[in-house]
C-alpha positions in Angstrom: -1.2 -7.1 35.6 -3.6 -9.2 33.4 -6.4 -8.4 31.1 -9.5 -8.1 32.9 -12.3 -10.0 31.2 -15.7 -10.0 32.0 -16.5 -12.5 35.0 -18.4 -15.2 33.6 -20.9 -15.1 36.0 -22.9 -11.9 35.4 -24.1 -13.3 31.6 -25.9 -16.7 32.8 -28.4 -18.1 30.6 -29.4 -14.8 28.4 -27.3 -15.9 25.4 -30.8 -16.7 23.7 -33.0 -13.9 24.4 -30.6 -11.4 23.6 -29.8 -12.7 20.6 -33.8 -12.5 20.3 -33.8 -8.8 20.9 -30.9 -8.1 19.0 -33.3 -9.8 15.6 -35.8 -8.0 16.4 -33.7 -4.8 16.6 -32.6 -5.8 13.7 -36.2 -5.9 11.8 -37.4 -2.4 13.0 -34.4 -0.8 11.3 -33.5 -2.2 7.7 -37.0 -4.7 7.3 -37.6 -7.7 5.6 -34.7 -7.2 3.2 -32.1 -5.5 5.7 -32.4 -8.8 7.7 -30.7 -10.3 5.5 -28.0 -8.4 5.5 -27.9 -8.3 9.9 -28.2 -12.4 9.9 -24.6 -12.1 8.5 -22.0 -11.7 10.2 -20.1 -8.2 9.5 -16.5 -8.7 8.4 -16.6 -12.4 6.8 -15.5 -10.5 3.9 -12.4 -10.8 5.3 -13.0 -13.9 6.9 -10.6 -15.6 8.8 -10.3 -19.3 7.4 -10.8 -22.6 9.5 -13.0 -20.5 12.0 -16.6 -21.9 12.9 -19.3 -21.0 15.4 -18.6 -24.0 17.5 -14.6 -22.9 17.6 -16.2 -19.7 18.8 -18.3 -20.7 21.9 -17.2 -19.9 25.2 -17.0 -16.2 24.5 -18.6 -13.8 27.5 -20.6 -12.0 24.6 -24.5 -12.8 24.7 -25.5 -11.6 20.9 -24.8 -13.9 18.5 -24.4 -14.3 14.2 -24.7 -16.6 11.7 -22.0 -16.9 8.6 -21.7 -15.0 5.3 -20.0 -15.3 2.3 -17.8 -12.5 0.6 -19.1 -10.6 -2.5 -17.6 -9.6 -5.7 -17.7 -6.1 -7.2 -20.0 -5.5 -9.5 -18.8 -2.9 -13.0 -16.2 -3.2 -15.3 -13.4 -0.5 -16.6 -12.1 -0.9 -19.9 -8.6 0.9 -18.7 -7.8 0.2 -14.9 -8.5 -3.5 -14.5 -10.3 -2.3 -11.0 -12.5 -5.2 -10.4 -9.9 -8.1 -12.0 -7.3 -6.5 -9.0 -10.4 -6.5 -6.6 -11.6 -10.4 -7.6 -7.9 -11.9 -7.4 -7.6 -10.1 -3.8 -10.9 -11.9 -2.6 -9.7 -14.8 -4.1 -6.5 -15.0 -2.5 -7.5 -13.5 1.0 -6.2 -16.2 3.7 -4.8 -16.3 6.9 -1.1 -15.6 6.0 -2.5 -12.8 3.9 -4.5 -11.2 7.2 -1.8 -11.7 9.3 0.5 -9.7 6.7 -2.3 -6.7 6.6 -0.9 -5.7 10.1 3.2 -5.3 8.9 2.6 -5.2 4.6 0.2 -1.7 5.0 1.3 0.1 1.6 -0.4 -0.8 -1.6 0.5 -1.0 -4.7 1.3 2.4 -6.8 -2.1 3.1 -8.8 -2.3 2.3 -12.1 -2.6 5.8 -14.0 0.9 7.0 -12.4 2.8 9.2 -15.1 6.5 11.4 -14.6 8.1 12.2 -11.8 11.1 10.1 -12.7 13.4 12.3 -11.6 12.1 12.2 -7.7 11.6 8.5 -7.5 14.9 8.1 -8.6 16.6 10.1 -6.5 15.0 9.1 -3.4 15.4 5.6 -3.8 19.5 6.4 -4.9 19.3 8.4 -1.3 17.7 5.5 0.6 20.1 2.9 -1.1 22.7 4.9 -0.6 21.8 4.8 3.3 19.8 7.8 3.5 16.5 6.5 5.3 15.3 9.6 6.2 13.4 11.5 3.5 10.7 13.0 2.4 8.1 14.8 -0.5 6.4 18.0 0.1 3.7 19.9 -2.3 0.4 21.0 -2.2 -2.3 18.9 -2.1 -3.2 16.5 -4.6 -0.1 17.1 -6.5 0.4 13.3 -6.0 2.8 13.0 -3.0 1.4 9.2 -2.2 1.0 8.5 -5.3 5.1 9.1 -5.9 6.1 8.0 -2.9 4.2 4.4 -3.3 6.3 4.1 -6.2 9.3 4.9 -4.3 8.5 2.5 -1.6 7.2 -0.2 -3.8 11.4 0.0 -5.2 12.7 0.1 -1.8 10.6 -2.8 -0.1 13.4 -5.5 0.2 15.7 -2.9 2.2 13.4 -3.1 4.4 11.4 -6.1 4.9 10.4 -6.5 8.0 7.0 -4.3 8.0 6.2 -1.0 6.1 3.5 0.8 8.1 1.6 3.6 6.7 -0.3 6.2 8.6 -2.4 9.3 7.5 -2.1 12.1 10.1 -5.6 13.3 8.3 -7.5 10.7 10.0 -6.4 11.2 13.2 -9.5 12.4 15.6 -7.7 15.4 16.2 -4.7 17.7 14.7 -3.3 17.6 19.2 -3.8 13.8 19.3 -2.3 12.6 15.9 1.6 11.5 17.1 0.0 9.9 19.6 -2.3 8.1 17.3 0.4 7.4 14.9 2.8 6.2 18.0 0.1 3.6 19.0 -0.4 2.2 15.1 3.0 1.7 14.9 3.3 -0.5 18.7 -0.1 -2.0 18.0 1.1 -3.2 14.1 4.7 -4.4 14.6 3.3 -6.0 18.7 -0.5 -6.8 18.3 -1.2 -8.4 21.4 0.7 -5.8 23.4 -0.9 -3.6 25.5 -0.7 0.3 24.4 0.5 2.4 27.2 -1.9 5.5 28.4 0.9 7.4 29.7 2.6 10.1 27.2 5.9 9.1 28.0 5.3 5.5 28.8 4.3 5.5 25.3 7.2 7.0 23.9 9.1 5.0 25.6 7.2 2.1 23.8 7.4 3.0 20.7 11.2 3.3 20.7 11.2 0.2 22.4 9.2 -1.8 19.5 11.1 0.2 16.9 14.5 -1.1 18.4 16.8 -3.5 16.0 13.7 -3.8 13.6 14.3 -3.3 9.4 11.2 -1.6 9.0 9.7 1.3 6.8 7.7 4.0 8.1 5.5 6.4 6.0 4.0 9.3 7.9 1.5 11.0 5.2 0.0 15.0 5.3 2.1 15.7 8.7 1.9 19.1 9.8 5.3 20.3 11.3 8.6 19.3 12.0 7.7 19.2 15.8 5.6 16.0 14.9 8.1 14.5 12.9 11.0 15.1 15.8 8.5 13.5 18.1 8.3 9.9 15.7 12.2 9.8 14.6 13.3 6.5 15.0 15.8 5.3 17.4 18.1 3.9 14.6 19.3 4.6 11.0 18.5 0.9 10.3 14.8 2.4 10.4 13.2 3.6 7.1 11.4 7.0 7.9 9.7 8.4 4.8 7.2 12.0 5.1 4.6 13.3 3.1 4.0 17.2 4.1 2.3 20.4 2.1 5.4 22.1 3.5 9.2 21.3 3.6 9.6 20.9 7.2 12.7 22.0 9.0 14.4 18.7 10.4 18.1 17.4 10.7 19.0 14.4 8.4 16.1 14.6 6.9 16.0 15.2 2.8 13.3 16.8 0.8 12.4 16.4 -2.6 9.7 19.2 -3.8 7.1 18.3 -6.4 6.1 20.8 -8.8 3.0 20.4 -11.1 2.9 17.6 -13.2 4.2 18.3 -16.9 2.3 18.8 -19.9 3.0 15.7 -21.9 2.6 13.7 -18.7 -1.0 14.8 -17.7 -2.2 15.1 -21.2 -0.7 10.9 -20.8 -2.4 10.5 -17.9 -5.7 11.8 -18.8 -5.6 10.2 -22.2 -4.8 6.6 -20.5 -8.9 7.2 -19.0 -10.3 8.5 -22.2 -8.2 8.8 -25.1 -11.4 10.7 -27.5 -10.4 13.8 -25.5 -7.8 14.4 -27.8 -7.0 18.1 -28.5 -9.1 18.7 -25.2 -6.8 17.6 -22.9 -4.3 20.2 -22.9 -7.6 22.6 -22.2 -8.6 20.4 -19.6 -5.1 20.1 -18.0 -4.5 23.6 -17.8 -7.7 24.2 -15.9 -6.7 21.4 -14.0 -3.5 23.5 -12.7 -1.9 20.4 -14.2 -2.4 18.7 -10.9 -2.2 15.0 -11.2 -5.4 14.7 -8.9 -7.7 17.1 -10.9 -6.7 15.8 -14.4 -7.2 12.1 -13.4 -10.5 12.6 -11.9 -11.3 14.8 -15.3 -10.4 11.6 -17.5 -11.6 9.2 -15.1 -15.5 10.9 -15.7 -15.7 11.1 -19.2 -14.6 7.1 -19.7 -17.3 6.7 -17.3 -20.0 9.2 -19.2 -18.8 8.5 -22.7 -21.8 10.5 -24.1 -20.2 13.8 -22.6 -18.8 16.0 -25.4 -14.4 16.8 -24.3 -14.8 20.0 -25.5 -18.6 20.6 -23.4 -16.4 19.6 -20.6 -13.6 21.3 -21.4 -15.3 24.8 -21.6 -17.7 24.8 -18.7 -14.4 23.9 -17.0 -12.5 27.0 -18.3 -16.0 29.2 -17.0 -15.6 27.6 -13.5 -11.8 28.1 -13.0 -12.7 31.7 -13.6 -15.1 32.2 -11.0 -12.9 29.9 -8.6 -9.7 31.8 -9.1 -11.0 34.8 -7.6 -11.0 33.6 -4.6 -9.0 31.2 -4.3 -5.2 32.4 -4.7 -3.1 29.2 -4.9 -3.6 28.1 -8.8 -2.9 24.5 -7.5 -5.7 24.4 -5.7 -8.0 26.4 -7.8 -7.6 23.8 -10.3 -8.7 21.4 -7.8 -11.3 23.0 -6.8 -12.3 23.6 -10.1 -12.4 20.1 -11.5 -14.2 19.1 -8.1 -16.8 22.1 -8.1 -17.7 21.2 -12.0 -17.7 17.3 -11.2 -20.3 18.1 -8.0 -22.8 19.9 -10.8 -22.8 17.5 -13.0 -22.3 13.7 -11.4 -25.7 11.9 -10.6 -27.5 12.7 -7.8 -27.6 8.8 -6.8 -23.9 9.3 -6.8 -23.5 12.3 -4.6 -26.1 11.4 -2.6 -23.7 8.1 -1.6 -20.9 10.1 -1.3 -22.6 12.5 1.1 -23.4 9.0 3.3 -19.6 7.8 3.2 -18.7 10.4 4.5 -19.8 9.2 8.2 -16.8 6.8 7.7 -14.1 8.4 9.2 -11.2 6.0 7.5 -11.7 2.8 5.6 -14.0 0.4 5.5 -15.5 -3.0 4.0 -17.4 -3.6 0.9 -20.0 -5.4 2.9 -19.8 -2.5 5.6 -21.2 0.1 2.8 -23.7 -2.4 1.4 -25.8 -2.4 4.4 -25.3 1.0 6.2 -25.6 2.9 2.6 -28.2 0.3 1.3 -26.1 -0.6 -1.8 -26.9 -3.7 -2.8 -23.6 -5.7 -4.2 -21.6 -2.2 -3.9 -23.5 -1.3 -7.4 -23.1 2.5 -6.9 -20.2 2.3 -4.7 -18.1 0.9 -7.8 -19.3 3.6 -10.0 -17.4 5.8 -7.4 -14.4 3.9 -7.1 -14.6 4.1 -11.4 -14.9 7.9 -10.7 -11.8 8.2 -8.1 -14.3 9.5 -6.0 -13.6 6.4 -3.5 -10.2 4.4 -3.6 -9.9 0.8 -3.3 -6.8 -0.9 -1.8 -5.8 -4.3 -3.2 -3.8 -5.5 -0.1 -6.7 -4.6 2.8 -9.1 -5.5 0.8 -10.9 -1.9 2.4 -12.3 1.1 0.5 -11.4 5.4 1.6 -12.8 8.2 0.2 -8.8 10.4 -0.7 -7.7 12.5 2.1 -7.5 15.2 0.0 -11.5 14.8 -1.3 -12.5 14.0 1.9 -11.1 17.4 3.4 -12.8 19.3 -0.2 -16.0 17.3 0.6 -16.5 18.3 4.3 -16.7 21.5 4.1 -18.8 21.6 1.0 -21.0 18.4 0.3 -24.4 18.6 2.2 -24.1 16.4 5.2 -28.1 15.6 6.1 -27.5 11.7 6.2 -30.4 10.2 3.6 -32.4 7.4 6.0 -31.3 5.9 9.1 -28.0 5.6 8.3 -26.7 6.4 11.6 -28.8 4.3 13.1 -27.8 1.6 10.5 -23.8 1.8 11.0 -23.9 1.7 15.0 -26.0 -1.2 14.4 -23.5 -2.8 12.2 -20.6 -2.2 13.8 -21.8 -3.3 17.1 -22.7 -6.8 15.3 -18.7 -6.6 14.0 -17.6 -6.6 17.5 -19.8 -9.4 17.9 -17.5 -11.4 15.4 -14.1 -10.0 16.8 -15.0 -10.6 20.6 -16.0 -14.3 19.6 -12.4 -14.4 17.7 -10.6 -12.2 20.3 -12.0 -15.4 23.1 -11.0 -18.2 21.6 -7.6 -20.3 22.2 -5.5 -19.8 19.6 -3.3 -17.1 20.3 -3.0 -16.2 16.7 -6.6 -15.6 16.6 -6.5 -13.5 19.4 -4.4 -11.6 17.5 -6.1 -11.5 14.7 -9.2 -10.0 16.7 -6.8 -7.0 17.5 -5.5 -6.8 13.8 -8.9 -6.4 12.4 -9.9 -4.2 15.3 -7.6 -1.6 14.6 -8.5 -1.8 11.3 -12.2 -0.7 12.4 -11.6 1.1 15.2 -13.1 4.2 14.5 -15.9 3.2 12.3 -16.4 1.7 16.1 -15.8 4.7 18.3 -18.5 6.2 15.9 -21.2 3.7 15.6 -20.5 3.7 20.0 -20.6 7.6 20.5 -23.8 7.9 18.7 -25.4 5.2 20.6 -24.4 6.9 23.4 -25.9 9.8 22.6 -29.1 8.3 21.3 -30.0 6.0 24.5 -32.5 8.0 26.3 -34.5 8.3 23.4 -35.1 4.3 22.2 -34.6 1.8 24.2 -34.3 0.0 20.7 -30.6 1.9 20.8 -30.0 1.4 24.6 -29.6 -2.1 23.6 -26.8 -1.3 21.0 -25.3 0.9 23.3 -25.4 -1.6 26.2 -23.9 -4.5 23.3 -21.1 -2.1 22.6 -19.7 -1.9 26.4 -20.2 -5.6 26.7 -18.9 -6.7 23.6 -15.6 -4.1 23.1 -14.5 -3.6 26.7 -11.7 -6.4 26.4 -10.4 -5.3 23.2 -10.6 -2.0 24.8 -8.4 -2.6 27.6 -5.4 -3.6 25.3 -6.0 -1.1 22.5 -7.5 2.5 24.0 -6.6 4.4 27.4 -8.6 4.3 30.4 -9.9 7.7 30.0 -11.6 6.1 26.9 -12.6 2.8 28.6 -14.5 5.0 31.5 -16.7 6.9 28.9 -17.5 3.5 26.6 -18.1 1.7 30.2 -20.6 5.5 31.0 -22.4 4.7 27.7 -23.0 1.2 28.9 -24.2 1.8 32.4 -26.7 4.5 30.8 -27.9 2.5 28.8 -28.6 -0.8 31.4 -30.3 1.7 33.9 -32.8 2.9 30.8 -32.9 -0.5 30.0 -33.5 -1.4 33.4 -31.6 -4.4 33.0 -29.6 -4.9 36.6 -27.0 -7.6 35.1 -25.8 -5.4 32.7 -25.7 -2.7 35.3 -23.5 -5.1 37.3 -21.0 -5.5 34.9 -20.7 -1.6 34.4 -20.5 -0.6 37.4 -17.7 -3.5 38.2 -15.7 -2.4 35.4 -15.8 1.3 36.2 -14.8 0.8 39.2 -12.2 -1.4 38.5 -11.1 1.5 36.0 -11.5 4.1 38.6 -9.2 2.3 40.7 -6.3 2.2 37.8 -6.5 5.9 37.2 -6.4 5.9 40.8 -9.6 7.8 41.6 -10.8 6.1 45.0 -13.0 7.9 46.2 -15.4 7.4 42.5 -13.8 3.2 42.7 -15.5 3.0 46.4 -18.7 4.5 45.5 -19.3 2.5 42.3 -18.2 -0.7 43.7 -20.3 -0.4 46.5 -23.4 0.1 44.5 -21.9 -3.5 42.4 -21.7 -4.6 46.0 -25.2 -4.6 46.4 -26.6 -5.7 43.2 -24.2 -8.9 43.2 -25.7 -9.6 46.3 -29.5 -8.8 45.2 -28.3 -11.2 42.1 -26.6 -13.9 44.3 -23.6 -13.5 41.8 -21.4 -14.9 44.1 -18.1 -15.2 41.9 -18.7 -11.2 40.6 -19.1 -10.4 44.4 -15.3 -12.0 45.4 -13.7 -9.1 42.1 -16.0 -6.9 43.9 -14.6 -7.0 47.4 -11.0 -7.2 46.5 -12.0 -4.0 44.0 -13.0 -2.3 47.2 -9.9 -3.6 49.5 -7.3 -1.7 46.4 -9.0 1.1 46.3 -9.2 1.6 50.2 -5.4 0.6 50.1 -5.3 3.6 47.5 -6.5 5.8 50.3 -4.0 4.6 53.0 -7.1 3.2 55.0 -5.8 0.1 56.0 -8.7 -1.1 58.0 -11.0 -0.5 55.6 -8.7 -2.8 53.1 -7.9 -5.5 55.7 -12.1 -5.8 56.4 -12.8 -6.4 52.3 -9.5 -8.8 51.7 -10.4 -10.7 54.9 -14.5 -10.8 53.8 -13.0 -12.0 50.1 -10.6 -14.3 51.6 -13.3 -15.8 53.6 -16.1 -15.6 50.7 -13.6 -17.9 48.0 -13.2 -20.2 50.5 -17.1 -21.0 51.0 -17.2 -21.6 47.6 -13.8 -23.2 46.8 -12.2 -20.8 44.8 -9.0 -21.5 46.1 -6.7 -19.3 43.6 -9.1 -16.1 44.6 -8.3 -16.9 48.2 -4.2 -16.5 48.0 -4.6 -13.4 46.1 -6.9 -12.0 48.9 -4.6 -13.7 51.3 -1.1 -12.1 49.7 -2.9 -8.3 49.3 -4.1 -9.0 53.2 -0.3 -9.5 54.2 0.8 -6.6 52.0 -1.5 -4.3 53.3 0.0 -5.0 57.2 3.2 -4.2 55.3 2.4 -1.1 54.2 0.5 -0.2 57.4 4.2 -1.5 59.6 2.9 -4.6 60.8 5.3 -7.3 60.2 4.1 -9.6 62.4 0.5 -10.1 60.9 1.9 -9.8 57.6 4.3 -12.6 58.1 1.8 -14.8 60.0 -0.4 -13.8 56.4 2.3 -14.7 54.2 2.8 -18.2 56.0 -0.9 -19.0 55.3 -1.0 -17.8 51.9 2.5 -19.9 51.3 0.1 -23.3 52.7 -2.5 -22.4 50.0 0.2 -21.5 47.2 1.6 -25.5 48.5 -1.9 -27.2 47.9 -2.1 -25.4 44.7 1.1 -26.4 43.4 1.7 -23.4 42.0 5.6 -22.8 42.4 5.9 -18.8 41.1 3.6 -17.9 43.9 5.1 -19.6 46.5 8.8 -17.9 44.8 6.6 -14.5 45.1 5.7 -14.9 48.8 9.2 -15.7 50.0 9.8 -12.9 48.5 7.3 -11.0 50.4 8.3 -12.9 53.3 12.1 -11.8 53.2 10.5 -8.0 52.6 8.4 -8.6 56.0 11.7 -10.2 58.1 13.3 -7.5 57.0 10.4 -5.2 58.1 10.8 -6.2 61.5 14.2 -5.4 61.7 15.3 -9.7 61.4 17.7 -8.5 58.3 19.5 -11.9 59.1 16.8 -13.9 58.7 15.4 -12.2 55.8 19.1 -12.6 54.1 18.5 -16.3 55.2 15.2 -16.6 53.6 16.0 -15.2 50.5 18.9 -16.8 49.6 17.4 -20.1 50.3 14.6 -19.2 48.0 17.4 -18.4 45.4 19.1 -21.7 45.6 15.3 -23.5 45.3 14.8 -20.9 41.9 18.0 -22.2 40.9 17.6 -25.8 41.0 14.0 -26.0 38.9 15.2 -23.3 36.5 13.1 -20.8 37.9 11.5 -17.8 36.2 14.5 -15.0 35.6 11.5 -12.6 36.4 10.9 -14.2 39.9 14.8 -14.2 40.3 14.9 -11.1 39.8 12.9 -10.4 42.6 14.3 -12.4 44.7 17.8 -10.5 44.2 16.2 -7.2 44.9 14.7 -7.9 48.2 18.3 -9.3 48.9 19.8 -6.2 47.8 17.5 -4.4 50.5 18.7 -6.5 53.2 22.1 -6.4 52.8 21.7 -2.5 52.4 19.7 -2.9 56.0 22.8 -4.2 57.9 25.1 -1.7 55.8 26.5 -3.8 53.4 26.7 -1.9 50.6 29.1 -3.8 48.1 26.5 -7.0 48.7 23.9 -5.5 48.3 25.0 -3.6 44.9 25.6 -7.2 43.4 22.3 -8.3 44.2 20.9 -5.6 42.8 23.5 -5.9 39.9 22.1 -9.5 39.2 18.6 -8.3 39.5 19.0 -5.5 36.9 20.5 -7.8 34.6 18.1 -10.0 35.2 15.1 -7.2 34.7 16.7 -6.7 31.3 16.6 -10.6 30.2 12.5 -10.3 30.6 12.5 -6.9 29.3 11.1 -5.4 32.4 12.3 -1.9 31.4 10.5 -0.2 34.8 12.3 -2.8 37.4 15.7 -3.0 35.5 15.7 1.0 35.8 15.1 0.5 39.6 17.7 -2.2 40.3 20.1 -0.6 38.3 20.0 2.9 39.9 20.1 1.2 43.1 23.2 -0.9 42.0 24.5 2.7 41.3 23.7 4.2 44.4 25.2 1.1 46.6 28.1 1.8 44.9 28.7 5.3 45.6 27.8 4.1 49.3 30.9 1.6 48.9 32.8 4.6 47.6 33.1 4.1 44.2 31.1 8.0 43.2 32.3 8.0 39.7 30.3 4.4 38.4 28.1 5.0 40.6 27.0 8.0 39.5 26.7 6.8 35.9 24.3 3.9 36.8 22.4 6.4 39.3 22.2 9.5 36.3 20.8 6.6 33.5 18.4 4.6 35.9 16.2 7.9 36.8 16.3 9.2 32.9 14.3 6.1 32.5 12.3 6.2 35.4 11.0 10.2 34.6 10.0 8.7 31.5 7.8 6.0 32.6 6.9 8.5 35.7 8.4 5.8 38.7 8.5 8.5 41.0 8.8 6.4 44.3 11.6 4.3 42.7 13.1 7.7 41.8 12.6 8.8 44.8 14.5 6.3 47.3 17.5 6.2 44.6 17.7 10.0 45.3 17.7 9.1 49.2 20.7 6.7 49.0 22.6 9.5 46.5 22.1 11.8 49.7 23.5 9.7 52.1 26.4 8.2 50.2 27.3 12.3 49.6 27.0 12.7 53.8 29.3 9.3 53.9 31.9 10.8 51.7 32.1 14.7 53.4 30.4 15.7 49.8 28.2 18.4 51.1 27.2 20.3 47.8 26.2 17.1 46.3 24.2 16.0 49.2 22.7 19.2 48.9 22.2 19.7 45.4 20.3 16.1 45.1 18.7 16.7 48.6 17.2 19.3 46.3 16.5 17.6 43.5 14.6 14.8 45.8 12.7 17.5 47.8 11.5 18.9 44.6 10.2 15.7 43.3 8.6 14.5 46.3 6.6 17.9 47.1 5.7 17.7 43.7 4.3 14.1 44.2 2.8 14.6 47.5 5.5 12.2 48.8 6.0 14.2 52.6 7.9 11.3 54.2 10.9 10.8 51.5 10.6 15.1 51.0 11.3 15.2 55.2 14.2 13.1 54.6 15.4 15.1 51.7 15.1 18.4 54.2 17.2 16.3 57.1 20.1 15.6 54.8 20.5 19.4 53.3 19.9 20.0 57.1 23.1 17.8 57.9 24.8 19.3 54.7 25.1 22.3 56.4 25.3 21.8 59.9 28.8 20.7 58.8 29.6 23.5 56.4 29.2 25.3 59.9 26.2 27.2 58.5 23.4 25.9 61.6 20.8 28.9 60.7 20.1 27.1 57.8 20.6 23.3 59.3 18.2 24.8 62.2 15.4 25.5 58.8 15.7 22.5 57.0 15.3 20.2 60.3 12.9 22.8 61.3 10.8 21.9 58.2 11.7 17.8 58.2 10.1 17.8 62.2 6.6 19.1 60.6 6.6 16.5 57.6 7.9 13.6 59.7 4.9 14.4 62.3 3.7 11.7 65.2 3.7 8.9 62.6 7.9 9.2 63.1 8.0 9.5 66.6 11.7 8.1 66.4 12.9 10.7 63.4 10.9 13.7 65.3 12.5 13.1 68.5 16.1 12.7 66.7 15.5 16.5 65.0 14.2 17.8 68.4 17.6 17.1 70.1 19.6 18.4 67.0 17.0 21.7 66.9 17.9 22.5 70.4 21.4 21.4 70.0 22.1 24.2 67.4 19.8 27.0 68.3 22.0 27.2 71.9 24.8 27.2 69.7 23.5 30.2 67.5 24.3 34.2 68.8 21.8 35.8 70.5 19.6 39.0 68.6 21.6 42.1 70.9 18.9 43.4 73.1 17.7 47.0 72.4 16.8 49.6 75.2 13.8 51.8 75.3 13.7 55.5 75.9 10.8 56.7 77.8 10.3 60.2 77.2 
């Protein structure tokens, strides 16, 4: 199914008005100086070369922004060359650089790295010798990530396609970390793909995305062996690097344990930053517990504040260490805590205040974001924190981040009170950031769409925090409500490719709340429509009907005929899900009539197809054929060959349902011939072959059905349709079993069922099980029929598929009857009789006859004589 986009009818003519409202909001938020930043387009610190405002016309958004220039960082550092690196990266940042961000995410090793030669050499050798699953373990701050970067720098040629990085500390919750890691890998390697919401489908997509690739995965701060096992790649051609505090017990994963840095290496590290330390370097190293992070922070501080006496620093460090070690039994952690505690006592207040504000960024961020949100013009204060080591700059992504170990420590010890209007500024900034991404996404250039998704992924956590705050405060302030509404409108098309329906629902509910508060009926209509569609996607049919009926009333009130068409279609789908056939037909027919009236022929075709489908589902194949003929005429007018093929396939199904299997076979075979002549679409041909298999099965020719299903499965595999391939392959196997080849058929069915279970394709698996039962009964394999019938019964009962449960019970009854166990057979038949009910009269009548005949053959219970007293 394609991406749902906001209907263009719902935001007509309001773009200029809303731009004015947005600018008014910005003035209120930041005053005169801040207006300068708002008029910039956030994100142009990482611009997409060659894009202009004109090229981005056509976005459904109503918010507009002007262009900005990227800034150069201020400040200098004598030894690290940080500023030089930043300037070079920003100068070379271009289209090719942007495209590579998603595939090559791992930064260069830090310049202040010393030691670890043996650990690096051992791990590099393992990779080069084919041992591609390796890890470093050790306490926080010991240098696992930095050492891993040194290794990766040497082994990158082994994995040229991509190097993917994910930090488990940055996950929303510990429980969601593995899922987020999989999503990150999928989105990085296939930027334009849709991330599956279903956990089983996500695992399947993760492994499928990695299959055949030559990439390196680096998962940092992993907590458990279970997490690693779920993320194990599908082949050893993939490189896997793990960093964890503990040595996790995972098969095939080789570990190196990192110990505190030797004294000589630590002294070299400190002296790199501040050679004036001299003798006191050893003292600082001792009270840093020879932890490289703690030692680096100490050296950076003494380099930045040259007036601070090294002896005084070492003495204070010793005093703090004596107190900290009393409460922190682990010496390594005591070293980190000692240095951080002391530094936070003596660093200037502006630096501490900025760190407090930076904690609102859950992950990395661009310099322009910090400049606006934290009111740090030209990143002057931020660059001080970079030189002090409290913030890292990734030269590849051009983004800043508080190192995870420091962030972990600061969250529990720094005053979290946000100074000024940081939350409001963040919500405002990232809403305007979404404007830029929305314009990029809605361009006609496919590469720009991918870039929009890549940049969206980079800033997702920041965008999410901005939206959450706006949603929580939208009822208190109309200006905040406008921001919340902007998030819903601008972010929804991107969310459809990247987030689950659950997250999308929450986002849209915020937009609906804001729209109602602002009495914005157009915004309310948008949100109601999208919420209805999302509830349809998660099968919340009743809620979908309620929302869409409200949307329909608003669309009629506002005279939006195109929006009305989408709403009618959604209502038809919702009633179809509830199996209310007449209601579904009513809305699809209204959609078809309205579409014809305003000349929307393609929409009319879609409605006609749905009407035919509804008649098929309601067991009215004659009416289905009438509507399919109408739809075929419409498709011919549109000159849409793929629609014609699809409709002919549906016509064959309807003919089959009507009992005219011969006509169905002729229709489908002619369609296949036409497709072959026109070099048809493989997916359409796969569908035709699958339906032809159904037709041959109906006339009890399992060998021909098996051949058709085999052709379908091969074509589905060619177009990488895993569900279609598994379903057709399973039916191919079941038909082989019916044709007498039990062994080969069973191999195919078991493999197909395994895939269908993973992606939760319940009805498809039930159909395969149903045919397997029939094949076992045909070959007098009663135990096989009982076992398969039990599996079918359990799966059907769990998913409330009463017809399949009844068919399973009937098959088990037949097996028991043939095993000469009439009592058990009667029990199964009676349960099947109740489940079939009045909707299947032929089945219930046949069962009634069987039950009566078997009950007559059962021995009568002995009569008991009562003795009167």
